[in-house]
N, C-alpha and C positions, 0 to 999 in steps of 0.2 A: 519209144518206151512201150513194153509189152503190157497189155491190160491183164489184171489178175482175173482169173475165172470167178464167176459168182460163187459166193460162199453158200453152202447148203444151210437150210433152216429146217428144223424139225418141229412137228406138232402132232398131238393126238387128235383124232377126228372121228366122226361117224359119217360114213358115205351113204347117200340115199340109194335104195334099190331102184331099179329101172321104173317101176310104176309110180314111185314118188317123184323121181326126176321128171317123168312125163307130166305129172300134175303141176310141178313147179314150172315147167316150160309153158304149159297151157295158161297158168296164171300170168306169167310174164308176157305172153302174147296178148292177153286181154288188157292188162293194166300197166305194162312196162312203159318205159320212156322212149323206146326205139333203140337204145343202146344194145349191143350184142350180148345175149345171155352167155355167161361163162359156163356152159353146160358140162364141159369136160373137167371142170374144177369144183363142181358143187360139193359142198361138204359143211358139216357143223363142226367148227373148231371147238374142242373141249379144253385144250390147254396147250400153249406153245412151250417148247423146251428152250431154256436159256442157252445162249452160245457158250461153248466150252472149249478149252484147249486140250481136252482129253483126246488121245488117239482114236481114230474112227471105230476100231474094234471095241475099245473100252466104252466109248460113248454108246454104241449100239447095244452093248451088253447091259449097261445101266438103264437104258430106255426099255429094253426087253424085260428086265427084272421088274421095272415099275408096272408094265402092262400085265405081267404074270401075277402081280399082287391083287389085281382088281377082281373082286367077287361080288358083283352087284347084279340084280335081275335086269332083264330086258324091260323096257318101259315105252309107253307111247308118248309122243311129243306132238302137240298140235300148234302149228304156225297159223296165225290169223291175220297178219297184216304185212304190208310193204312200207318200208321207211327209208329215208336218206339219213346216213350218219355223216354229218359234215366233218371234214378234217381241215383244220387251220392251214392255210397256205396252199391248199390244193383246189383244183377245179374239178377233178374227177373223184367225186365222193363215192364211198361204198353205198350201193343200193341193195338193201337187204330184206330178206324174209325173216320175220321175228315173231315173238310171242310174249305173253305177259307172265304173271305169277304161276300159271299152269306149267311152266318150264322147270320147276324145281327139281325133278329127277335128273335133268341134265346138269344142273348146278351141283348136285350131290356127286355125280360122276366126275365132274371137273375137279371138285375138292379132293375126292379119293385119289385121282391121278396126281394132283399136286402133292398130296401127302406121301405118295409112293415114290416120287422122284427124289433123288439125293439133293441136299441143299444147294449144291453148286449148279444144278440144272433147273432150279426153280426161278421163275420170274418173280419180282415182287408181287405180292397179292394185289389184285385189282377186281373191281366188280365184274361178275360174269353175267353176260346177257346172251343167251343162245340166239344164234342167227346163222343164216346161210347167205353169203354174199352172191348176188345174182349178176351184177354188172357194176361198172364204174361209170360215173357220168354226173351231169348237172343235178339230177335228182328230182324228187317230187316236192311240190309246194307244202303238202301236208301228208301225214300217214294215210294209207289206203287200207281200209278194213276189207278183207276178203270175204265175199259172200259165201264161199265154200271153203272153210279152212282146210288146210292140208295136214293130215295126221300121218305120222311116220313112226313106225315101231322100231326103236333103236335096239338092235340085236347084237351089234358088235362094235368094237372100237378098233381103229386102224392108226398105225404110226406112219406119217407122211413125211417125206423129204421134199422140200420145195427148193428149187434152184432160183435164188433171188435174181430178179431181172430177166429171167427166161420164161416165167409163166408156166413152168412145168412141174407137176406134182408126181411123185413116185411113191406108191404104197409099198412100204417095206415089210410090215407084218401086221397081223390082225389077231384079235382075241374075241371069242364069243362072250356075250354077257349070258349069265345064267338064265334059263328059261322057266323060272319059278312062276 
């Protein structure tokens, strides 16, 4: 029996510029668990796009239209700690870089994207906690406060296609945030 190819999954994200990715790698070297850093996949997920039976060209057009509607300014986001986000039934938990209430501009961008997506491409609402997944593994016993927080100026959003089970992300299109 032939195996079905992995289905693509889409999400809107912010991708760190090289200097920020370098800061993230330095923090992981100093405080990480020894699990390999997923440097080639570093991103801040803003919102996933729900699976759809739309033909690929119509799906891409709907996602592009949503991105085109976003008119928000660029904003700084400061990540200040490393945490483990346990997942039931798994041993390889996401090990993430995250932040507290100072992350509200990212939540506004996530809501704007959700509102811009057609109803059939929206996941049910869920709490948004900005984070960057650094690795998968056993995790930290307690959150780790970074002595030097990592500040990232979010200047654009990117539509990503992820091939499930392949660990491969493809940037499909990007939109600059207004530089007000």
